[in-house]
C-alpha positions in Angstrom: 164.3 130.6 122.2 165.3 131.2 118.8 168.6 129.4 119.5 166.7 126.4 120.8 164.4 126.1 117.9 167.7 125.8 115.7 169.2 122.9 117.7 166.0 120.4 116.5 167.4 116.7 116.3 166.6 115.2 112.9 166.7 111.3 114.3 166.4 109.6 117.9 168.2 106.7 119.5 165.9 104.0 120.9 167.6 102.7 124.0 166.1 99.4 123.5 165.6 96.9 126.3 169.1 95.9 127.0 172.9 96.3 126.0 173.6 92.7 126.6 174.2 91.2 123.0 173.2 87.5 124.4 170.1 88.7 125.8 169.3 90.9 122.9 169.6 87.5 120.7 167.4 85.4 122.8 164.8 88.2 123.0 165.0 88.4 118.9 164.4 84.9 118.6 161.5 85.3 120.9 160.0 88.3 119.6 160.6 86.8 116.2 158.5 83.8 117.1 155.9 85.6 118.8 155.5 87.8 115.7 155.0 84.9 113.3 152.4 83.4 115.7 150.7 86.8 116.0 150.6 87.3 112.1 149.6 83.4 111.7 146.9 83.2 114.5 145.2 86.8 113.3 145.4 86.2 109.7 143.9 82.9 110.0 141.0 84.3 112.3 140.1 86.7 109.8 140.6 84.1 107.1 137.9 81.5 109.0 135.6 84.3 109.7 135.3 85.4 106.1 135.0 81.5 104.8 132.5 80.3 106.9 129.0 81.5 106.7 127.9 80.6 109.8 130.4 83.3 111.3 128.8 86.0 109.4 127.2 87.5 112.6 128.0 91.0 114.4 130.0 89.3 117.0 132.4 87.8 114.7 132.4 91.1 112.3 133.8 92.8 115.4 136.2 90.0 116.0 137.7 89.9 112.6 138.4 94.0 112.9 139.8 93.0 116.4 142.2 90.6 114.7 143.0 93.1 111.9 144.0 95.8 114.6 146.0 93.3 116.2 148.0 92.5 113.3 148.6 95.9 112.3 149.4 96.9 116.1 152.3 94.2 116.4 153.6 95.1 112.8 153.8 98.6 113.7 156.2 98.1 116.7 157.7 94.5 116.5 159.8 95.0 113.2 161.8 97.7 114.1 162.1 96.2 117.5 163.7 93.1 116.0 165.8 95.2 113.8 167.4 97.0 116.6 167.7 93.9 118.7 170.2 92.7 116.1 171.9 96.4 115.1 174.1 98.6 117.2 172.7 102.2 115.8 169.1 101.6 116.8 168.5 104.9 115.1 165.0 106.1 113.8 164.2 109.0 112.1 162.3 112.2 113.5 159.5 111.7 110.8 159.3 107.8 111.2 159.3 108.0 114.9 156.3 110.3 115.0 154.7 108.1 112.1 155.1 105.0 114.5 153.5 106.8 117.6 150.6 108.0 115.4 149.9 104.4 114.3 150.4 103.0 117.8 148.1 105.5 119.2 145.6 105.5 116.6 145.3 101.4 116.8 145.5 101.2 120.6 142.4 104.2 120.7 140.5 102.3 117.9 140.7 98.9 120.2 139.2 100.4 123.1 136.2 101.4 121.5 136.2 98.2 119.3 136.2 96.4 122.6 133.2 98.6 123.9 131.5 97.8 120.8 131.9 94.1 121.5 130.6 94.4 124.8 127.6 96.1 123.6 127.0 93.6 121.2 127.1 90.8 124.2 124.7 93.1 126.1 122.1 93.1 123.3 122.0 89.4 122.5 121.9 88.4 126.4 119.4 91.1 127.6 117.6 91.9 124.5 118.0 88.4 122.4 114.6 88.8 120.4 115.6 92.3 119.1 119.0 91.4 118.4 118.9 91.2 114.6 117.1 94.4 114.4 119.4 96.3 116.9 122.7 94.8 115.7 122.0 95.3 111.7 124.5 95.3 109.6 124.5 99.3 109.5 124.9 99.6 113.2 127.8 97.6 113.2 129.1 99.5 110.2 128.5 102.5 112.4 130.3 101.4 115.3 133.2 100.3 113.4 133.6 103.4 111.5 132.8 105.3 115.0 135.8 103.4 116.6 138.3 104.2 113.7 137.3 107.8 113.6 138.1 108.4 117.5 141.2 106.5 117.2 142.3 109.1 114.3 141.1 112.0 116.6 143.1 110.7 119.6 145.9 109.9 117.8 146.0 113.3 115.8 145.8 115.2 118.8 148.6 113.2 120.6 151.1 113.4 117.7 150.5 117.3 117.1 151.0 117.8 120.7 154.2 116.0 120.8 155.4 117.4 117.2 155.5 120.9 118.9 158.1 119.8 121.4 162.0 120.7 121.2 164.7 118.5 121.7 167.8 120.3 122.0 169.9 118.2 124.6 169.5 114.5 124.1 168.1 112.4 121.3 168.2 109.0 123.4 164.7 107.7 123.6 164.6 105.5 127.1 162.3 102.8 125.3 162.3 100.0 122.6 159.9 102.3 120.5 158.5 105.8 119.8 156.0 106.2 122.8 154.6 109.2 124.4 155.9 109.1 127.9 159.7 108.7 127.0 159.5 111.4 124.4 157.8 113.9 126.6 160.7 113.2 129.3 163.2 114.1 126.5 162.1 117.2 125.6 163.9 120.1 126.8 160.7 122.5 127.0 158.0 122.8 129.3 155.5 119.7 128.8 153.2 120.7 131.7 150.2 121.9 129.4 150.9 119.2 126.7 151.0 116.4 129.4 147.5 117.7 130.5 146.1 117.5 127.1 147.3 114.1 126.5 146.4 112.8 129.8 142.7 114.2 129.3 142.6 112.6 125.8 144.0 109.5 126.7 142.3 109.3 129.9 139.0 110.0 128.4 139.6 107.5 125.7 140.3 104.8 128.5 137.6 105.6 130.9 134.5 106.2 128.5 135.5 102.9 126.9 135.7 101.1 130.0 132.6 102.5 131.6 130.7 101.5 128.5 132.4 98.1 128.9 131.3 98.1 132.9 127.8 99.2 132.4 127.1 96.5 129.5 128.5 93.8 132.0 126.6 94.8 134.9 123.2 94.5 132.9 124.5 91.1 131.5 125.5 89.9 135.1 122.0 91.3 136.2 120.0 89.3 133.4 122.3 86.2 133.4 121.4 85.9 137.5 117.8 86.0 137.0 117.8 83.2 134.7 116.6 80.0 136.0 118.5 77.7 133.3 121.9 76.3 134.0 122.7 75.8 130.5 121.5 79.2 129.5 124.0 80.6 132.6 126.9 78.6 131.2 126.2 79.7 127.6 126.1 83.3 128.9 129.1 83.2 130.8 131.4 81.1 128.1 130.1 83.7 125.5 131.5 86.8 127.7 134.5 85.1 129.3 136.8 85.4 126.4 135.9 88.9 126.1 136.0 89.9 129.7 139.7 88.1 129.7 140.7 90.0 126.9 139.5 93.5 128.3 141.3 92.7 131.6 144.6 92.1 130.0 144.3 95.1 127.6 143.0 97.8 130.1 145.1 96.3 132.9 148.4 97.2 131.0 146.9 100.3 129.5 146.1 101.9 132.8 149.0 100.9 134.6 151.3 102.4 131.8 149.6 105.6 130.6 147.3 107.0 133.4 150.0 108.6 135.5 152.2 111.4 135.1 155.1 111.0 132.2 157.7 111.9 135.1 156.9 108.9 137.0 158.1 106.9 133.9 160.1 104.0 135.1 162.3 102.1 132.3 162.3 98.7 133.9 158.3 98.4 134.7 156.8 100.4 131.9 158.9 98.6 129.3 157.7 94.8 130.8 154.3 96.4 130.6 154.8 97.7 127.0 156.5 94.4 125.7 153.3 92.7 126.9 150.6 95.0 125.5 152.1 95.8 121.9 154.3 92.2 121.5 152.3 89.5 123.6 148.8 90.7 123.6 148.3 90.9 119.9 149.3 87.1 120.1 147.1 86.1 122.8 143.9 87.4 121.5 143.5 84.8 118.6 143.8 82.1 121.4 141.6 83.8 123.8 138.8 83.7 121.5 139.1 80.8 119.6 140.3 78.3 122.1 137.3 79.1 124.5 135.0 79.2 121.6 133.5 76.0 119.9 131.9 78.0 117.0 135.4 79.0 115.9 136.7 75.3 116.2 133.6 74.2 114.4 134.3 76.7 111.8 138.0 75.6 111.3 136.9 72.0 111.1 134.1 73.1 108.1 136.9 75.2 106.2 139.4 72.4 106.4 136.8 69.8 105.2 135.5 72.1 102.6 139.3 72.7 101.2 139.9 68.7 101.3 136.8 68.1 99.7 137.3 70.4 96.7 140.7 69.2 96.4 139.4 65.4 96.1 137.0 66.7 93.2 140.1 68.0 91.5 
């Protein structure tokens, strides 16, 4: 056992998505374009919400944090992926690998509970509209945001603490394009059974508690909407919730497919496609999902643009 402890690797090699130089160049171009759109889209969403006073409501307060998480989430994964697509070494230090894993889990778990908070916000707005300003006060919103970040911190702390206790004494090649839990567990030369169970419980609890919260909120929302006689009221409720439901379905669908299964069933091809989707593509999609289907955001964009044009003319 002592000899095994002395053979710890100091760095890992990220296998990446493909060995073909042509495909790697095409993927680099595609991922760079997606990353730039992600940065502009999410930063733009945050800026519009901050500049337009009519968007200073609980729903857009949560949405601005979702944009911040998506921006950060993409930045944790995409730059290193782009670097590895252009180089042949694809190495990452042990510390940097665990740091990437920590922030990846932290931001992902935080987003789960942020989506739950957004569902709760929609539940109060539709099912209890008269008390909405009181229930969704600034203090309550801040409490929900801080709670989401705290749960994300605890989840990632437990995850990385478990992973950091593993020994890697045979191979240092991670069969993935970033440092994720399943391929690192598969790489370890020690018994990972207990650690797998711990991570599965923590990850499963995070996903299921947040998903149950969202499901219960929407059961009550659906019940209230179906009792509404007004057609315009129903349309407004569905349009308000439609964007959030679409974002939740995409995010949780890929997460559950990837993580709620044993690490031994990790599939290089299928899991990498799912990982590309939720680490690179979804952060780009969210600004479009929440803005293109939302008239308030479109109107806010027009108001902000007109204000800037007006201020330039005065100068």
